[in-house]
N, C-alpha and C positions, 0 to 999 in steps of 0.2 A: 559379643559376648558381654554380659552384664557383670558388674562387680557383685561379689558376694557380700551381704550385709551382716555385720556382727549382731549377735543376739545380746541385748543388754539385760542384766539381772542384778538383783540384790545380792551383795556380797555375804549378807548375814543368812538369808533364808532361801535365795535362788528364785524368788518371785520375779516375774516380768512386769508386774503392776507398778511401774515407776513413774513419778511425776517430777518435774523440775522443782527443787527445793527453793522456797522463798529465802531471800537473804536474811530475813528476820530469824529464820530456824537456825541458820548457821551461827548467829550471834548469840542465840540462846545456848547452843551447845558449848561455845566458848565461855560464856559466863559460868556454866555449870562445871567448868574444868575438864570437860571432855576434849579429847584431841580430835581436831577436824582436819582432814587432808584434802579439802576441796581446792580447786584451782579457780582463780578469778581471771575473767577475761579483761581486755583492754577497756571495755565500756563499764566495768564493775560488776557484770552479770556473773553468775556462778554456773559452773557445769555439774554442781552437786545434784543428786537425785534424792527423793524421799520415796521409800517403799510404802505402798499402800497396805501391804500384807502385815509387816512387823514394825513399821515406823522408823527404820534405820535411816539415817540421813548421811550420805557421803557419795563417793564415786562408785559407779556400778562395776561389776566384773563383766567382762565380755567372753562370749563363747562362739566358736565357729559353727555349731550346730545345736539343734534342739536335743539331740541325743546327748551331747556333752553336757548341756544344762541339766537334763534330767538325772544323769549320773552325779553331778554335783548336789542336786536336791537330795538324792538318797544318801549320799555321804553325810550330808548335814543332819538328816534325820537319824542316822546311825549315831553320830557324835551326840546328838540331843538325848538319845535313849540311855546313854552311858551313865 
């Protein structure tokens, strides 16, 4: 039996188009007074991601299934429409 892999997505827009965020972007966010909740690993690397869709930099949200992610995306669209 293989382990089920979580689906990583942007917490702001739900996109799966994520890349590892460079440390320089985290520093830029801190200088602009934005709160950053990234976690730093022992070697100084970050686990923060950058969304290629909306530009959000931070820790992604994890989903158990694509169906759950799509529900999240629909909720985000409804929130934005208000």
